[in-house]
C-alpha positions in Angstrom: -32.3 27.4 160.8 -34.3 25.4 158.8 -35.3 23.2 161.3 -37.0 25.6 163.3 -40.6 25.7 161.1 -40.2 21.6 161.1 -39.8 21.0 164.4 -42.6 23.6 165.0 -44.8 22.0 162.8 -44.3 18.8 164.4 -45.2 20.3 168.1 -48.2 22.0 166.6 -49.6 18.4 165.5 -49.5 17.1 169.0 -52.6 17.7 171.7 -51.7 21.5 173.2 -51.5 19.7 176.7 -48.4 17.2 175.5 -45.5 17.4 177.3 -43.3 16.8 174.4 -45.1 19.6 172.4 -44.1 22.6 175.2 -40.7 20.8 175.6 -40.2 21.2 171.5 -41.8 24.7 171.5 -39.3 26.3 174.4 -36.5 24.7 172.3 -37.8 26.6 169.0 -38.2 29.9 171.2 -34.7 29.8 172.7 -33.4 29.0 169.3 -35.0 32.0 168.0 -33.9 34.3 170.7 -30.2 32.9 170.3 -30.6 33.6 166.7 -31.8 37.2 167.3 -28.6 38.0 169.2 -25.6 39.5 167.7 -22.4 37.6 168.5 -19.7 39.7 170.6 -16.6 41.2 169.2 -14.2 39.3 170.9 -12.8 35.9 170.0 -14.3 34.1 173.3 -17.7 36.0 173.1 -18.1 34.7 169.2 -16.9 31.1 170.2 -19.6 31.3 173.0 -22.2 32.4 170.6 -21.4 29.8 168.2 -21.4 27.4 171.1 -24.9 28.2 171.9 -26.3 27.9 168.2 -24.6 24.3 168.0 -26.4 23.4 171.4 -29.7 24.8 169.9 -29.2 22.8 166.8 -28.6 19.9 168.7 -31.4 20.2 170.8 -33.9 21.0 167.5 -32.2 17.6 166.2 -33.1 15.9 169.1 -36.9 17.0 169.6 -37.0 16.4 165.7 -36.4 13.1 165.8 -38.4 12.2 169.2 -41.3 14.0 167.1 -41.1 12.6 163.8 -40.8 8.8 165.3 -37.5 8.8 163.2 -39.3 9.2 159.9 -37.9 12.1 157.5 -40.5 15.1 157.1 -40.7 16.8 154.2 -42.7 20.2 155.1 -41.8 21.9 151.9 -42.1 19.6 149.1 -42.6 22.7 146.3 -39.1 23.9 146.7 -37.6 20.5 146.4 -39.4 20.2 143.3 -38.1 23.2 142.1 -34.5 22.4 143.4 -35.0 19.2 141.0 -35.8 21.1 138.0 -32.9 23.3 138.5 -30.5 20.5 139.2 -31.7 19.2 135.6 -31.5 22.3 133.7 -28.1 23.2 134.8 -26.9 20.1 133.7 -28.8 19.6 130.6 -27.5 20.1 127.1 -30.8 21.0 125.7 -32.0 23.3 128.5 -28.7 25.1 128.7 -28.3 25.6 124.6 -27.8 29.2 123.5 -28.4 31.0 120.1 -25.5 32.9 118.2 -26.2 36.1 120.4 -25.3 33.7 123.7 -29.0 33.9 124.7 -31.0 30.6 126.2 -32.6 29.0 122.9 -35.7 28.0 124.7 -35.6 24.3 123.3 -38.2 22.1 124.1 -36.7 19.5 126.8 -39.0 17.0 127.7 -37.6 16.0 131.0 -37.3 19.3 132.0 -41.5 19.7 131.2 -41.9 17.1 133.4 -40.0 18.5 136.3 -42.0 21.6 136.0 -45.4 20.0 136.2 -44.2 18.0 139.2 -43.2 21.6 140.8 -46.5 22.8 139.9 -48.5 20.6 140.9 -46.2 19.7 144.5 -48.4 20.9 147.4 -47.1 23.8 149.4 -47.2 21.7 152.9 -47.6 18.2 153.6 -50.3 16.8 155.9 -48.0 16.0 159.0 -50.6 13.2 160.4 -50.0 11.4 156.9 -46.5 10.9 157.9 -46.7 9.8 161.4 -46.1 13.4 163.0 -49.9 13.5 164.2 -49.7 11.7 168.0 -46.9 10.6 169.8 -44.1 8.6 168.5 
């Protein structure tokens, strides 16, 4: 679940004795435990497994909303920038151009170069206190 590190980081930004932090950390631990279990072999067991995971996702979403104060939080801007670069290159005729042997021609694409620089300069993590996650919402 992609929400685990996000909720965990938001909770860790709160004081250690803060009840919302403790509740969020319990929800993260419970979700990790549920994810580590294997689904059963029968259909009812598999349905119960899926329902437990769905409850964990719903709970983590609630904690995310409470801890972020309703503001979107992006913890990993570098992969987001890389995704932007990939999306551009896959749709760009210049980036996808090939030579007579079917090998990428490595043509210069200013847009791809700019996106690569954005990716290279993107921080690996965002300071949560700068986006409203540093205290109680």
